[in-house]
N, C-alpha and C positions, 0 to 999 in steps of 0.2 A: 470617437466612442468604440468601445472594444465589445464585440458581443461574446458572450460565455454560455456555457451549459453547466447545470449543477446535476450531479449523479451520486449515488451512494450504493456501497456494496455492504450489507449487514451493519448500517448505520456509520461506516467509515466515509465520510463524505468528501467530495472534491469538486472543485471549479475547473472546468476544462476550457481551455483557450485552443482554437484552431481545430482542424479536422484533417490535417495531414495532405490536403490538395494545394494549398498555397502556404506560404509562410506565415506563421502566428505572429501577433502583435509581440514586440519587445517587452520584456519585464525587467525589473531590478529589484533589489532586496527591499526597497522601501514600498514598492509598489505589490511586492509578494505579500509582505506582512499586511498591508492594508486590505487587500482582497480577502485574505483569510480571517481577519479579525472578525469574531463572533458578534460582537454589537456594534462595531464601527465600520464594518464592512459587509462583503457578501457572506462571508462564514463558511469555512472549511477545515478539514485536518490538513489537506495538501491541495497545491495548485498543480495541474498538470498542463504541460505546453506540447501541442502536437504539431509537428513539421513535417515537410515532404522527406522523402528518403528515396534514393534511387533503386533500393532493392526490396524495401518493405513497404507496407501501406502507410507506415508513419514513422517518424522519430519521435520518441517521448522523453521529456526532460520532466523531473519530478522536483518540487520545492516542497520543503516543510513549512509549517506555519511560522516558524521564527526567520525564514528567508533563506536558510540554508539549502544546499541541492543534494539530494538523494539519488543513489545508484538504481534502487529497486523498489517497487511498491505492487505488491501481489493483487490487492484490490483494485488499485489503480489501473493496473494492467487489464484486469476483467472489466472495470468500467469503460476504458478507452476500447477495448476489444469489443463491448456491446455497442458502442456508438459508432464505431467503424463498420461492424457487420450490417448495422441497420442502415446507415447511409450508403454503402456500398451493395447492398442486397445481397450478402454472401454469407456462407456458414463457416469461413475462416478467414483470419487476417494474421499479419506478422507485424510485429513492433520491434523497433530498434531501441534497446536502451542503452546505458553508458557503456556496458560491459559484456553484452549479450543480445541475441535475437530471442523473441519470445513468441510464441504462438497461441492465438485464441480461438476457440471452436465452439459451436453449440453442444452443449453436454445435457445428459439426463436431469443434472440438478441445477442447470443455469449455464453460466459461461464456463469453460473448462480453458485453464491457461496451463501451458506446459512451459515452466519456469527455467528449465535446463538444470545444471547442477548444483548440488547443495554439498557444502563441506563441513564436516565436524571438526573444530580446530581445538577443543579441549574438553576432556570429560572429569568432572569431579563428583564427589558424593553429593553435592546439594544442587549443582548445575552443570548445564552442558552449553558450551560456545560454539555458534554455528555461523556460517557464512553462506550468504545467498546473494551475493554482490553487495549486500549492506550486513552489517555484524549484529547479531542476536545473541543474548544470553537468557537461556530457558532454565528457570528455576524450579526446583522440585522440593524447595523448602523456602520458608519466609526469607526473603532477600534483607539486608542491612539497609537501615533507612537512609543512609547516606546515598545509596545506589539508587533508591527509589527518587530522591530529591535531585540527584545529578548523574542520570544514567551515561555511561559512556558507550553503551550499546542499547539497540532495542531490546526490551525485556517483556518475556512471557512467563506469567507466575502461574504454574499448574495448581489447581485447586482439588483435583480429583481426577482418577482414571479408571477404566475398565479395559478389556482387552480391544474394545472397538471404539471406544469413546474417550475424550479427554476434556477437561474443563480449564479455562485459561483466562486470566486477566491480563490485559495488555498495557505497557506504557511505551509509547514511541518517542526515540530520541528526536528533539526538535519540535514535538508536537505536545507530548505529554500522554494523560489516560485517553486511550480512544475505545471505542465499541468493538472494534474488530481490526485485524491486521492480517491481510493474506500471506505476506511473506512471514509473518509471525506464526501463523498456522502450519506453513511449510516447515520453518524452523522447529517448530514444536514437534511435529511428526518425525522429522529426522534425528532430533534428540532422543524422542522415546525409541525408534528404531536403533539408536546406538546403544542405548541402555538394554533393550530386549535382544538384539543381535541379528535381526532381520527385519526388512520392510515389509509392511502390510497395510491395507486401507484404513483409514482413522478418520472419524467425524470429530472435528475440533469445535467445541462448543465456546462461544465467547458472548460477552453481553448482549451483542447486536444481532446473533445469529450462528448459524452452523456453517462451517467450510469443510468440505470433503477433501481430504488429501490421500493421494496415491502415488503410483509410480514407483521410482527407485531414486536413490542418491545420485545416480548419473542425469537423471531427468524427472524432478519432482513435480507433481501435478495437483492443482488446486481447482476446485469447482463448487460453484454456488451461484445464486442469482446476483444480477447487477441491475440497478433501475435508474432510469431518468427521471428528474425530479422537475425542473424547470429550465428555461432558457431567460436570458436577460441582456441588458447593455450597461456598460459603466464607463464613466468618465474617468479615466485615470488620474488626471489632476485634482478632480473633486473628491475621490474617494480618498486620495492621500491627505488632503486637507481636512477630512472628516475625522482623522484619527484622533484618538485621546491624546492630551499633551504629555510630554515627558515628564515623569515625577522626579523632583530632587532626589539626590542620593542621600 
């Protein structure tokens, strides 16, 4: 049996395996898809796996619902940070991701995560391409339908903005439409900063809630609540057997 925890940040939900103290159970693509399946498994946007790390409180691997592995997940970072701060009874933890170390702390609006550098890769009239360890395209106009159906990047679609607030819809590569995305909030802020010419605090409103973004492009910071939902145990063989049969092409 595999013990797991379910958490969410603004409705962006995660199943978490491990706690960074001992190696987490191994997973493969088939098991990841089964755990993430909404009606045939536990159900989540992404699976997070926490393993021990010699320099940080944990090493975190991130798996999308389709079984692919991601390098960054801002809301997942904050959920894992919330879990580790509670377990270790501390107000600050460090997580190693695929390409960087991030820091989580207690903040005025919930869990504050310093995600490190963000890079603007391209600026066009309708969109801005941003990298935060994972690729984003922030649209300031309706995107083409084919990009919505087969996104090559995570997509944020801006629906309105003021000086201090912006409203966004999210489509995550390997997952689909989600209620929120932490790295997407950071990417949106970086895109707005690039268009306006300077960084400034921004409240990013998503269907699941608000994420506060600050810092600079050298170290972008996101902050919002993260919530524990429940714990459980799963039988990896049973949950794989329980999946819907493959449909013929």
